[in-house]
N, C-alpha and C positions, 0 to 999 in steps of 0.2 A: 614403204617399210613399216612393218607392224611393230607397235610398241606394247610390251607387256608390263603391267604394273602389279606389284605385290606390296601391300602395306603391312607393316609390322606395328602393332599397337603396343605401346609401353604405358600401361595403365597405372593409376595411383594405387598404392597399397593402403587400404583403409584401416586395417587393424595394426596393432603394435607387434603382433607375432611375426617372426620371419616366415617367408613362404617356403624356404628351403631348410632342411635340417642343419644342425650345427656342423655336421660332417657329411661331405659328399665327395665321391670319387668318380671320375668319368674316364673312360678309355677313348681318348680323342680319335685315335687312328681307326678304331672300330666304328665310331659314330660317322666319321668321314666316309668310310667304306659303305656303310648303310645308306648314307645320303646319296652317294654317287650311283648306287644300284637301284634306287627308287625309280618308279615309273615316272614320277614328276621330273626328276633330273634327266633321265634318258630321253624324255619328251621335249627337252630344251628349256624346261622351267627352272627357276631359281629355287634354292633350298636354304632355309634358315631354321635353327633350332635354339630355343631358350634353354641354357644350361643352368643359370642361376638367376633368381629373381627375388629381390628383397627391397626394402625401402631405400637402402643406400646405393645399390648397384644392380645392374642387369648385365649378364654376359650371354651373348648370342654367338653361336657357331654358324658361319655363313659360307656357302659354296656357291660361287657365281661363275657363270660362263664368261668366256672372252667377250670384250666390248660391252659389258654391263655397266650402266651408269647408276650410281646411287646419289640421290640429291637429298640434302637435309637443309636445316635452317638453324639459326643461332639459339634455339630454345634449350639445347642440351648443355648442361653445366660443363662436364668434361667427358671426353670420349677417348678411348685407347684402341688403336688398331694393332693387332698382333698377327702378322702374316705367317701362316703355316705352310701354304703351298702357293706358288704363282707369283705374280707381280701386279701392282696396281699404282695408279697415280692418285694422290690426294691433293685436291685444290682447296686452298683457303683464300681469304681476302688478302693475306699477307704473302703467300708463296705457294709453289707447287713442288711436291716431293714425290719421288718414286720409291715405293716400299717393295722389298723382295722378301723371299723366304727367310724366316728367323729374324726379321726386323720388326720394330715396334715404334709407333708414333703416338704421342699424347697431345691432345688439343684441349686447352683450358678456356675459361672465360666466355663460354657460349659462342665460340668462334664458328662462324658459318663455314661449311665444308661441302665438298662433293668428291666422289671417287669414280674412277673409270678403271675397270680391270683390263690389263694389257694381255692377259692370257687367262685360262681357267685358274681361278684363285679361291683359296680357302683361308678364312681369317676369323679370328675372334674379335668381336666388337664388345668392349666393356663400356658401359654407360654409368658414370659415377655421379651421384647427386651430392652436392656440397651444402645443401640446406637441410634443416631439420624437418621440413614438411614432407619429405619423401619425393619420389619421382613424380613429376607432373605429367599430365596426359601429353604424349608426344606421338607423332607418327613419322616414321622414316619411309620414304617412297623409293622403291627399287625399280629402275627402268632398264629393260633389256632392249637394246637397239639392234 
């Protein structure tokens, strides 16, 4: 069984200027449609897009095929999963929950987690930094099995 790995780097914002303008509007449905029509997606690869990136937070739009596993570690302060399409299991050291379309889950206190998509799933991943130093260097590893 071949395992594909895609890393998303969440880098430190060195300056005090926000990386995004104070006003930003995105058409999520159009972005999802473009993601699913890309050659990367139709070739069976994963697709992620950074929508917002600042010292305080990063928001990523993710489209994952069925049976994709996402592993992380406890270095992220708070993460919010907002499912737009599909279903996924979120495992933590405390419990396992199934998130479906229009459901949201927030994990605090650098809680270690992993997810497994139960079907093709599109979700927003919001990474919130609760310290004044900005987002630390982190890597999320996306595994397709």
